C-alpha positions as CSV (number, residue, x, y, z in Angstrom):
1,K,139.2,151.4,64.6
2,P,135.8,150.0,65.9
3,K,134.0,152.9,67.6
4,A,133.3,152.4,71.3
5,S,129.7,152.7,72.4
6,P,128.4,152.4,76.0
7,T,125.7,150.1,74.7
8,N,128.2,147.8,73.0
9,S,130.7,146.3,75.5
10,L,132.3,144.1,72.8
11,A,133.1,147.1,70.5
12,S,134.2,149.1,73.7
13,S,137.0,146.2,74.1
14,Q,137.8,146.1,70.6
15,S,138.4,149.9,70.8
16,G,140.7,149.6,73.5
17,V,142.8,146.9,71.6
18,A,143.1,149.4,68.8
19,R,144.0,151.9,71.2
20,A,146.8,149.6,72.7
21,M,148.0,148.9,69.3
22,D,148.7,152.6,68.6
23,K,150.9,152.7,71.5
24,Y,153.5,149.9,70.4
25,S,156.8,151.3,69.5
26,P,157.7,150.6,65.6
27,L,161.2,150.0,66.5
28,T,161.0,147.3,69.5
29,D,157.4,146.0,69.2
30,K,157.1,146.0,72.9
31,P,154.3,147.8,74.7
32,A,154.6,150.6,76.9
33,P,155.1,150.1,80.6
34,E,151.5,151.2,81.3
35,L,150.1,148.4,79.0
36,M,151.9,145.6,80.9
37,V,149.0,145.2,83.5
38,E,146.7,142.7,82.3
39,Q,142.8,143.6,82.4
40,P,140.7,141.3,84.5
41,P,138.5,138.5,82.6
42,V,135.0,139.3,82.4
43,G,133.2,137.6,85.4
44,Q,130.3,135.6,85.8
45,A,128.3,138.6,87.0
46,A,129.0,140.5,84.0
47,L,128.3,137.5,81.6
48,A,124.9,137.0,83.2
49,A,124.0,140.6,82.7
50,R,124.4,140.2,78.9
51,R,123.5,136.5,78.3
52,T,120.9,133.7,79.2
53,I,121.6,130.1,79.5
54,P,119.0,128.2,77.2
55,R,116.4,126.2,78.7
56,M,117.3,122.6,79.0
57,P,115.0,119.5,79.1
58,S,115.6,118.8,82.7
59,D,115.1,122.5,83.9
60,R,112.1,123.2,86.2
61,A,109.9,125.9,85.1
62,P,110.2,129.2,87.5
63,F,107.4,130.2,90.0
64,W,106.8,133.5,88.8
65,P,107.0,134.6,84.8
66,P,110.6,135.4,83.9
67,D,111.6,138.9,82.7
68,E,113.5,137.5,79.8
69,I,113.1,135.2,77.0
70,I,114.6,132.0,77.6
71,L,115.0,129.9,74.1
72,D,114.6,126.2,74.1
73,I,117.8,124.3,73.3
74,F,115.8,122.3,71.0
75,F,115.1,125.6,69.1
76,F,118.9,125.7,68.2
77,R,118.7,122.0,67.3
78,R,116.1,122.6,64.8
79,I,118.2,125.5,63.3
80,F,121.0,122.8,62.8
81,N,118.4,120.6,61.3
82,E,117.1,123.2,58.9
83,L,120.8,123.9,57.8
84,H,121.4,120.2,57.1
85,K,118.0,120.1,55.1
86,H,119.2,123.1,52.8
87,G,122.7,121.2,52.5
88,L,124.8,123.8,54.1
89,D,126.7,121.3,56.3
90,D,129.6,119.0,55.2
91,K,129.6,115.1,55.5
92,D,130.3,115.2,59.3
93,G,127.5,117.4,60.1
94,K,129.8,120.5,60.5
95,V,128.7,123.9,59.7
96,H,131.0,126.7,58.5
97,I,131.6,129.4,61.0
98,S,130.5,132.0,58.3
99,I,127.1,130.5,57.9
100,L,126.5,130.4,61.9
101,R,127.4,134.0,62.1
102,N,125.0,134.8,59.2
103,V,122.2,132.9,61.1
104,S,123.0,134.7,64.3
105,I,122.8,138.3,62.7
106,R,119.5,137.2,61.1
107,L,118.3,136.0,64.6
108,M,119.5,139.2,66.2
109,D,117.5,141.3,63.5
110,A,114.5,139.2,63.9
111,M,114.4,139.9,67.7
112,D,115.3,143.4,67.4
113,L,118.8,143.3,69.2
114,D,120.4,146.3,68.3
115,G,124.0,147.4,69.7
116,L,125.3,143.8,69.5
117,S,128.1,142.6,67.4
118,F,128.0,139.3,65.4
119,T,130.8,138.0,67.7
120,D,128.2,138.4,70.6
121,G,125.7,136.9,69.1
122,F,123.9,133.4,69.4
123,F,126.6,131.2,68.2
124,T,130.7,131.2,68.1
125,Q,131.3,132.1,71.7
126,G,134.1,131.0,73.7
127,T,136.7,128.5,72.3
128,S,134.3,127.4,69.4
129,A,134.9,131.1,68.0
130,K,138.4,130.2,66.8
131,E,137.2,127.0,64.8
132,E,136.7,127.1,61.1
133,K,133.5,124.5,61.2
134,L,131.4,123.8,64.2
135,S,129.3,120.7,64.8
136,W,126.0,120.3,66.9
137,Q,127.8,119.1,69.8
138,E,130.5,122.0,70.2
139,V,127.6,124.7,69.5
140,C,125.6,123.0,72.3
141,R,128.3,122.9,74.6
142,D,129.0,126.6,74.1
143,L,125.4,127.5,74.4
144,R,125.2,125.5,77.7
145,R,128.3,127.6,79.1
146,G,127.7,131.0,77.5
147,G,124.2,131.1,76.7
148,H,122.3,133.4,74.0
149,P,121.9,137.2,74.2
150,R,119.4,138.5,76.9
151,V,116.3,139.8,75.7
152,Q,114.3,141.8,78.3
153,L,110.6,141.6,78.5
154,N,108.2,144.4,79.8
155,C,105.3,143.8,82.1
156,A,102.7,143.3,79.3
157,E,105.0,140.7,77.6
158,R,105.3,138.9,80.8
159,F,101.6,138.9,81.3
160,Y,101.0,137.8,77.7
161,M,103.4,134.9,78.2
162,T,101.8,134.0,81.2
163,V,98.4,133.8,79.8
164,E,99.6,132.1,76.3
165,R,102.2,130.0,77.3
166,A,101.4,127.3,79.7
167,D,105.2,126.3,80.3
168,S,106.7,129.3,81.0
169,C,106.2,129.3,84.9
170,I,104.3,127.4,87.5
171,I,101.7,130.4,87.8
172,S,101.0,130.0,84.0
173,S,100.3,126.2,84.5
174,V,98.0,126.7,87.4
175,L,96.0,129.6,85.4
176,S,95.7,127.3,82.5
177,V,94.4,124.3,84.3
178,F,91.9,126.7,86.0
179,M,90.8,127.9,82.7
180,M,90.3,124.4,81.3
181,V,88.0,123.9,84.3
182,V,86.0,127.0,83.5
183,I,85.7,126.0,80.0
184,L,84.5,122.6,81.0
185,V,81.9,124.1,83.5
186,N,80.6,126.5,81.0
187,L,80.0,123.6,78.5
188,S,78.4,121.5,80.8
189,L,76.1,124.1,81.8
190,I,75.1,124.8,78.0
191,V,74.1,121.1,78.2
192,L,72.3,121.2,81.2
193,Q,70.2,124.2,80.5
194,S,69.0,122.3,77.6
195,L,67.1,119.9,80.0
196,P,63.8,120.8,81.9
197,D,64.3,123.1,84.8
198,E,63.6,120.4,87.4
199,E,66.1,117.9,85.7
200,C,68.6,120.9,85.6
201,R,68.2,121.6,89.2
202,F,68.7,118.0,90.3
203,W,72.2,117.8,88.4
204,L,73.3,121.2,89.8
205,P,74.1,121.5,93.5
206,F,71.8,123.8,95.5
207,Y,74.1,126.6,95.5
208,L,74.5,126.7,91.8
209,H,70.9,126.9,91.1
210,A,70.7,130.7,91.4
211,S,69.3,132.5,88.4
212,Y,68.1,136.1,88.0
213,G,64.8,137.0,86.5
214,E,61.7,134.7,85.9
215,G,62.0,132.3,83.2
216,A,65.7,132.2,83.3
217,P,67.3,128.7,83.0
218,C,69.0,127.3,86.0
219,G,72.6,128.0,86.8
220,T,72.6,131.3,84.8
221,T,74.5,133.0,87.4
222,L,77.2,130.6,87.3
223,Q,77.4,130.9,83.4
224,D,77.6,134.6,83.8
225,V,80.8,134.1,86.1
226,C,82.3,132.0,83.5
227,L,81.7,134.4,80.7
228,I,83.1,137.3,82.8
229,L,86.5,135.2,83.3
230,F,86.7,134.5,79.7
231,S,85.9,138.5,78.9
232,I,88.7,139.4,81.4
233,E,91.1,137.3,79.8
234,Y,90.4,138.1,76.1
235,F,90.1,141.9,77.0
236,A,93.4,141.8,79.1
237,K,95.1,140.2,76.1
238,L,93.8,142.5,73.8
239,A,94.9,145.7,76.0
240,C,98.6,144.1,76.1
241,C,99.0,143.2,72.4
242,P,99.9,146.8,71.5
243,F,103.0,146.5,73.6
244,V,103.9,142.9,73.1
245,R,106.5,141.8,70.3
246,I,104.6,138.8,69.3
247,E,107.3,137.7,67.1
248,L,109.6,137.0,70.1
249,F,107.0,134.0,71.2
250,D,106.6,132.6,67.6
251,Q,109.6,130.2,67.2
252,E,108.3,129.1,63.9
253,L,108.6,132.8,62.6
254,L,112.0,133.0,64.1
255,L,113.2,129.9,62.5
256,S,112.0,130.9,59.1
257,Q,113.8,134.1,59.6
258,A,117.2,132.7,60.8
259,V,117.4,130.1,58.1
260,P,115.2,131.4,55.0
261,D,114.2,129.2,52.1
262,P,117.2,129.0,49.4
263,Q,114.7,128.9,46.6
264,S,112.9,132.0,47.7
265,K,112.3,134.7,45.0
266,D,112.1,137.6,47.4
267,F,115.3,138.8,49.3
268,T,113.2,141.3,51.5
269,E,112.7,140.4,54.9
270,K,109.6,141.3,57.1
271,E,109.8,144.3,59.4
272,G,108.5,144.4,62.9
273,L,105.0,145.0,63.6
274,T,103.6,148.0,64.5
275,P,101.1,148.6,67.5
276,S,98.1,148.6,65.1
277,G,99.6,145.7,63.2
278,R,99.8,143.7,66.4
279,I,96.2,144.5,67.3
280,L,95.1,143.3,63.8
281,K,97.4,140.2,64.1
282,F,95.7,139.5,67.6
283,L,92.1,139.9,66.3
284,F,92.5,137.6,63.3
285,T,94.3,134.7,65.1
286,P,92.0,131.6,65.1
287,T,92.2,130.7,68.7
288,N,91.4,134.4,69.5
289,V,88.5,134.5,67.1
290,I,87.0,131.8,68.9
291,D,87.4,133.4,72.2
292,L,85.8,136.5,70.7
293,V,82.9,134.7,69.1
294,S,82.3,132.5,72.2
295,I,81.6,135.7,74.5
296,M,79.8,137.6,72.0
297,P,76.4,136.1,72.6
298,W,76.6,137.1,76.1
299,W,77.6,140.7,75.5
300,I,74.8,141.1,72.8
301,T,72.3,139.9,75.2
302,L,73.4,142.1,78.1
303,L,73.9,145.3,76.0
304,A,70.5,144.7,74.4
305,T,68.9,143.8,77.6
306,V,67.1,140.8,75.8
307,K,67.1,137.4,77.6
308,S,67.4,134.2,75.4
309,A,67.3,136.1,72.1
310,G,67.1,133.8,69.2
311,S,70.3,135.2,67.6
312,A,72.2,135.0,70.8
313,S,71.0,131.4,71.3
314,I,72.4,130.3,67.9
315,L,75.8,132.3,68.6
316,R,75.9,130.6,72.1
317,V,76.6,127.1,70.2
318,I,79.8,128.6,69.1
319,R,81.3,128.5,72.8
320,I,81.6,124.9,72.1
321,A,84.5,125.7,70.1
322,R,86.4,126.8,73.3
323,I,86.7,123.2,74.1
324,L,89.6,123.0,71.4
325,R,91.8,125.0,73.8
326,I,92.0,121.7,75.9
327,L,94.3,120.4,73.0
328,K,96.6,123.1,73.9
329,T,97.7,121.2,77.1
330,G,100.4,119.3,74.7
331,R,98.9,115.8,74.9
332,Y,97.4,115.8,71.7
333,V,100.0,118.4,69.8
334,Q,101.4,115.7,67.8
335,I,97.9,114.5,66.4
336,L,97.1,118.0,65.9
337,Q,100.3,118.5,63.8
338,V,99.8,115.6,61.6
339,L,96.1,116.4,60.9
340,G,96.9,120.1,60.4
341,A,99.5,119.2,57.8
342,V,97.4,116.8,56.2
343,I,94.8,119.4,55.8
344,A,96.9,121.9,54.6
345,S,98.5,119.6,52.1
346,S,95.4,118.0,50.8
347,G,93.3,121.0,50.2
348,R,94.3,121.3,46.4
349,S,93.3,117.6,46.1
350,V,90.1,118.1,47.6
351,I,89.2,121.4,45.7
352,V,89.9,119.3,42.6
353,L,87.7,116.5,43.6
354,M,84.8,119.0,44.3
355,L,85.4,120.4,40.8
356,F,85.1,116.9,39.2
357,I,82.2,115.9,41.2
358,S,80.4,119.2,40.1
359,C,81.2,118.5,36.6
360,V,79.9,114.9,36.5
361,A,76.8,116.1,38.6
362,F,76.1,118.9,36.0
363,I,76.4,116.7,33.2
364,A,74.3,114.0,34.8
365,G,71.6,116.3,35.7
366,V,71.2,117.7,32.4
367,L,70.7,114.2,30.9
368,L,68.4,113.2,33.7
369,S,66.1,116.1,33.5
370,G,65.5,115.1,29.8
371,A,65.3,111.5,30.4
372,E,63.1,111.4,33.6
373,H,59.7,112.8,34.0
374,S,59.2,112.9,37.9
375,E,58.9,116.1,39.9
376,T,62.5,115.7,41.2
377,F,64.1,115.8,37.6
378,A,61.4,118.5,36.2
379,S,64.3,121.1,36.3
380,V,68.1,121.1,35.3
381,P,68.9,122.6,39.0
382,S,67.0,120.0,40.8
383,S,68.4,117.2,38.8
384,I,71.9,118.7,39.4
385,Y,71.3,118.7,43.0
386,W,69.8,115.0,43.1
387,S,73.1,113.9,41.2
388,F,75.5,115.7,43.3
389,A,73.9,114.2,46.5
390,Q,74.1,110.6,45.0
391,L,77.9,111.4,44.2
392,I,78.7,112.7,47.8
393,G,76.7,109.9,49.7
394,M,73.8,112.1,50.9
395,K,70.7,110.0,51.9
396,H,68.5,111.9,54.2
397,A,67.9,115.3,52.4
398,P,64.8,116.8,50.6
399,L,64.1,115.7,46.8
400,L,65.9,112.5,47.5
401,S,63.3,110.0,47.8
402,D,62.5,109.8,44.1
403,K,64.4,107.0,42.0
404,V,64.9,107.0,38.3
405,D,62.3,104.9,36.1
406,T,63.5,104.9,32.7
407,P,66.1,102.7,31.1
408,M,68.1,105.8,30.0
409,G,67.9,107.1,33.8
410,V,68.9,103.6,35.0
411,I,72.1,103.7,32.6
412,L,73.0,107.2,33.8
413,L,72.6,106.2,37.3
414,A,75.0,103.3,37.0
415,L,77.5,105.6,35.2
416,V,77.3,108.1,38.1
417,M,77.7,105.4,40.6
418,S,80.7,104.1,38.7
419,L,82.3,107.4,38.4
420,K,81.7,108.1,42.0
421,G,84.0,105.0,42.9
422,V,86.9,106.3,40.6
423,L,86.5,110.0,41.7
424,W,87.0,109.1,45.2
425,I,89.9,106.7,44.9
426,L,92.2,109.3,43.4
427,P,92.2,111.8,46.3
428,I,92.5,109.3,48.9
429,G,95.6,107.9,47.5
430,Q,96.9,111.4,47.8
431,I,95.7,112.1,51.3
432,K,97.0,109.0,52.6
433,S,100.4,109.8,51.0
434,A,100.2,113.2,52.8
435,F,99.4,111.6,56.0
436,D,102.4,109.4,55.8
437,H,104.7,112.3,54.9
438,A,103.3,114.4,57.8
439,D,103.2,111.8,60.2
440,K,106.9,111.0,59.2
441,E,107.9,114.5,59.8
442,V,106.5,114.6,63.4
443,K,107.9,111.3,64.4
444,D,111.3,112.4,63.1
445,M,111.0,115.7,65.0
446,Q,110.0,113.7,68.3
447,H,112.9,111.5,67.7
448,M,115.3,114.1,67.2
449,R,114.1,115.9,70.5
450,D,114.4,112.7,72.3
451,S,117.9,111.9,71.1
452,M,118.8,115.6,72.0
453,E,117.3,115.1,75.6
454,Y,119.1,112.0,75.9
455,E,122.4,113.6,74.8
456,L,122.0,116.3,77.2
457,T,120.7,114.2,80.2
458,K,122.8,111.1,79.8
459,P,125.3,110.0,82.5
460,S,128.8,110.2,82.2
461,W,128.9,106.3,82.4
462,A,126.7,106.0,79.1
463,S,129.8,106.3,76.9
464,W,131.1,103.0,78.0
465,Y,128.0,101.1,79.1
466,G,126.8,98.6,76.7
467,L,127.1,94.9,75.5
468,N,130.1,95.5,73.5
469,S,132.2,97.5,76.0
470,S,131.2,96.5,79.6
471,C,130.3,93.5,81.4
472,R,128.5,92.9,84.9
473,V,130.4,92.0,88.1
474,H,128.7,90.6,91.1
475,L,128.5,92.8,94.5
476,E,127.6,91.6,97.7
477,V,126.9,93.7,100.8
478,L,126.8,92.3,104.2
479,P,126.5,93.4,107.8
480,I,129.4,93.2,110.3
481,H,128.3,92.3,114.0
482,E,130.9,92.1,116.7
483,G,133.8,91.7,114.3
484,K,132.1,89.0,112.2
485,V,130.4,89.2,108.8
486,D,126.7,88.0,108.8
487,T,126.4,85.8,105.8
488,G,122.9,84.9,106.6
489,R,121.1,87.1,103.8
490,P,123.4,88.9,101.6
491,A,122.3,92.0,99.5
492,M,123.2,91.2,96.0
493,A,123.6,93.8,93.1
494,A,125.1,93.9,89.6
495,M,127.8,96.5,88.8
496,P,129.2,97.4,85.4
497,V,132.8,97.4,84.6
498,P,134.2,98.7,81.4
499,I,136.7,95.9,80.9
500,L,135.7,95.3,77.2
501,C,136.7,98.9,76.3
502,R,140.1,99.4,74.5
503,R,140.6,102.9,76.0
504,P,141.2,103.9,79.7
505,V,138.0,104.7,81.7
506,K,137.8,106.5,85.0
507,E,134.3,106.8,86.5
508,T,132.4,107.2,89.7
509,I,129.0,105.4,89.8
510,K,126.2,104.8,92.1
511,V,125.3,101.4,92.4
512,P,121.6,100.7,93.5
513,I,121.3,97.8,95.9
514,M,117.7,96.9,95.2
515,K,116.9,94.0,97.6
516,G,118.4,92.2,100.5
517,L,119.4,95.1,103.0
518,R,115.8,95.1,104.4
519,P,112.8,92.8,104.7
520,S,111.0,92.4,101.3
521,W,107.8,94.0,102.6
522,Q,109.9,97.3,103.5
523,E,111.9,97.6,100.2
524,K,108.5,98.3,98.3
525,F,108.1,101.5,100.2
526,V,111.5,102.7,101.3
527,R,114.1,104.1,98.8
528,H,116.9,101.5,98.2
529,A,120.3,101.9,99.2
530,E,123.0,103.2,96.9
531,L,127.0,102.6,96.9
532,N,129.4,105.0,95.4
533,V,132.2,103.2,93.5
534,T,134.9,104.6,91.6
535,I,136.2,102.4,88.7
536,D,139.7,102.9,87.0
537,W,140.1,100.5,84.1
538,T,143.7,100.6,82.3
539,P,143.8,98.3,79.1
540,S,146.9,96.8,78.0
541,P,148.5,98.2,74.7
542,D,148.0,94.8,73.1
543,M,144.4,94.2,74.0
544,H,142.3,92.6,71.4
545,P,138.7,93.4,70.5
546,S,136.5,91.9,73.1
547,M,139.3,90.2,75.0
548,P,139.9,92.2,78.1
549,S,143.5,92.6,79.3
550,G,144.6,95.3,81.6
551,L,144.4,96.6,85.3
552,L,141.0,97.3,86.9
553,L,140.9,99.2,90.2
554,I,137.7,99.4,92.2
555,K,137.4,101.9,95.1
556,F,134.5,101.8,97.5
557,L,133.8,105.4,98.5
558,S,130.6,105.8,100.6
559,G,126.9,104.6,100.8
560,A,123.5,106.1,101.3
561,G,120.3,104.7,102.4
562,F,121.7,101.9,104.4
563,P,119.9,100.6,107.4
564,G,121.0,99.9,111.0
565,S,122.7,101.8,113.7
566,A,126.1,103.8,113.7
567,S,127.8,100.9,115.4
568,T,126.9,98.6,112.3
569,R,129.8,98.1,109.8
570,W,129.5,96.7,106.3
571,S,131.3,94.4,104.1
572,A,131.5,94.9,100.3
573,K,132.5,91.9,98.3
574,V,133.1,92.2,94.5
575,S,133.8,89.3,92.2
576,V,135.5,90.0,88.8
577,P,136.0,87.5,86.0
578,T,139.9,87.9,85.4
579,G,140.2,85.1,82.9
580,M,138.4,82.5,80.8
581,E,139.8,79.2,82.4
582,G,139.0,77.3,85.4
583,D,139.1,79.3,88.5
584,A,139.2,82.6,87.0
585,V,137.2,84.8,89.2
586,A,138.8,86.9,91.8
587,T,136.8,87.9,94.7
588,R,137.9,90.8,97.2
589,E,136.3,92.1,100.4
590,V,136.4,95.5,102.0
591,W,135.1,96.4,105.3
592,S,133.7,99.9,106.0
593,N,135.3,102.3,108.5
594,G,131.8,103.2,110.0
595,G,128.3,102.6,110.1
596,G,125.1,104.4,109.9
597,A,123.0,105.1,107.1
598,A,126.1,106.5,105.0
599,P,129.0,104.5,105.6
600,E,132.5,105.3,104.6
601,W,135.1,103.1,103.2
602,G,137.7,105.5,102.8
603,D,140.7,105.0,100.4
604,K,140.9,101.1,100.1
605,V,141.4,99.9,96.5
606,C,140.7,96.6,94.9
607,E,143.3,95.8,92.3
608,F,142.5,93.0,89.7
609,Q,144.8,91.8,86.7
610,V,142.4,91.1,83.9
611,Q,143.7,88.6,81.3
612,W,141.4,86.7,79.2
613,I,143.6,85.2,76.8
614,H,146.7,83.8,78.2
615,G,145.8,81.8,81.2
616,Q,143.8,83.2,84.2
617,G,144.1,86.6,85.7
618,G,147.2,87.4,87.6
619,N,147.3,87.4,91.5
620,S,145.8,90.8,92.9
621,S,146.7,92.5,96.0
622,M,145.2,95.0,98.4
623,S,146.4,97.3,100.9
624,M,144.1,96.6,103.7
625,P,143.9,94.3,106.7
626,E,140.4,93.4,105.9
627,S,140.9,91.9,102.5
628,T,140.3,88.2,102.3
629,P,141.3,86.7,98.6
630,K,139.5,84.0,97.3
631,S,138.8,82.0,94.2
632,T,135.6,81.0,92.7
633,S,135.0,79.3,89.4
634,M,133.5,80.9,86.4
635,E,130.5,78.6,86.3
636,S,129.9,79.3,90.1
637,M,129.7,83.0,89.2
638,F,126.9,82.7,86.8
639,T,125.2,79.6,87.8
640,G,125.8,79.5,91.6
641,S,126.7,75.8,91.6
642,P,130.5,75.0,91.4
643,S,131.5,72.4,88.9
644,A,135.0,71.1,87.8
645,R,136.0,71.8,84.2
646,G,137.2,68.6,82.3
647,D,140.5,68.7,80.3
648,D,138.4,68.3,77.1
649,E,136.4,71.5,77.7
650,L,139.3,73.5,78.7
651,R,141.2,72.7,75.6
652,F,138.1,73.3,73.4
653,R,137.8,76.6,75.0
654,K,141.2,77.6,74.4
655,E,141.1,76.7,70.7
656,V,137.9,78.8,70.4
657,L,139.6,81.7,72.3
658,A,142.7,81.4,70.1
659,L,140.3,81.5,67.0
660,L,138.4,84.5,68.0
661,S,141.6,86.3,68.9
662,E,143.0,85.6,65.4
663,Q,140.0,86.8,63.6
664,G,139.9,89.9,65.9
665,K,143.4,90.7,64.5
666,R,142.4,90.3,61.0
667,L,139.3,92.2,61.2
668,E,141.3,94.8,62.9
669,S,143.8,95.0,60.1
670,L,141.1,95.0,57.2
671,E,139.6,98.0,59.2
672,K,142.9,99.8,58.9
673,Q,143.3,98.9,55.2
674,L,139.9,100.4,54.4
675,A,140.7,103.6,56.6
676,S,143.9,104.0,54.5
677,R,142.0,103.7,51.2
678,R,139.4,106.3,52.2
């Protein structure tokens, strides 16, 4: 029996089930009367107390820093991508539930989530817990409903997240922009202070001229303010780092611990950092090293009470490196990822190139020192230096003005320059290959993110909208004055209907009316009106591919953003192609019940019998007194000018449609044969 624990609600429930099983009668297999009362399900409040919904692409950042870790849904998508790279999914992209539970346990260990069982982890929640294999869509659905385990943050971690992660909250974004402005101001002062004092004062406003002490450059006070802000930021993060679980904010580390490399030779896992280890990790992080070096000159001059010290002026140049923090805004993240990956993968090639160049320079220097008699080639080290400078393309440097004079020197120089071209060609090809590989990985990752965002944010009608599953019908909206429709300037709109689908579809969509309701000069500044329409398509059982056949119901619900007064009613007229012969377009008109900015149409339904194969569509009917059936030619619907179809053209179209129908049946039978063979 699982042992109940106050920190483990799931274990407590399992323990209760075990105690209940002990009370079953061995003869009747029926529970005791006191067990017949059903326990209430876990409410939303209890679920919210234990779990957190992942951050979706469309979610807005909170104003204050959150008190918990909210993982991005893309992080879990990357876990599935890593499992796919390691070959841990099947051909359908599904992963076995045992693998997902293993990943969940490793994540809980990495995030120090003690007291939770594997069934209360990151995956296999809800209905998916009963499945043997799960796809990404199923896991994503459960994460959006049930979330992931809640990880509380202390005050130090919330402050650290606000300073380090600009996307964590609105305050963090404002603070990031403010620090960027301070960095730019500090860099501008470094440039202006190198100018004469009169020119510096010309560029700076009068209230920024202030400086302390005689001989101090202008703008010194403003520069001190900037450096004080930098110091406060750095030392505040340093004071918080012993109490911050840095591993919680490093998604790359979490990903590597959740999905380890199958070819790893070490199965031991890294333990959590101690407070002293966190301080060391903070001190040796590259961005923090830049922050420290950028404020060191100011503190050195302040503590030593020496102004404009030579060493401090040299160290002050390193403050320019703080401009790299601008690249953390996210605009250049993709470029930085590509460059970083190329540099990391090309380091060995560059080292090998330098070794080859050094060997060639050494051999050429020894030979030139014996062949030439000038001062540059008087010793072997100077000759090696001259040869090395020629190989790497240095032109303006000491001892490079001399030239070779002897025939042997000319021959050696020709060989050195020939080897220069060969040596540089080899690593360039490897660097180009590394760049292409890194660029492809970054683009694939961005494509995966974009695809995931589309899958999560796409509208419900996107499943049937397309050239092969829907077609557009014409919609006209006209005002009604004194019981008559004003046909002067109709508002036109295009509405998709899923009549090419071979499955039933029922969807409510918002049809935008882009122009026609207002004057053209107002439509550029006023939000366009919308019409809420319910579409119900029921295809016939014998419908062929791309040959619509079935019943289409269109129900106008309400509008939004309509102009006019409350007494102005509206007429909605829709034209649907019900067939492919002659006058095969049915037009129906429905009047609204009221007016105003949001008119209502009520429960009036337009019914269309669509039949594109055998003659034109059947007669349609509506149960409203305002309906006015009309017939329009197919050509008039698409070209706007009615014309009569000749008998030869109709016969030709019938033959084409019959041929297409026969080919559709043949393709469908071939698809069934291929599916049966597989």
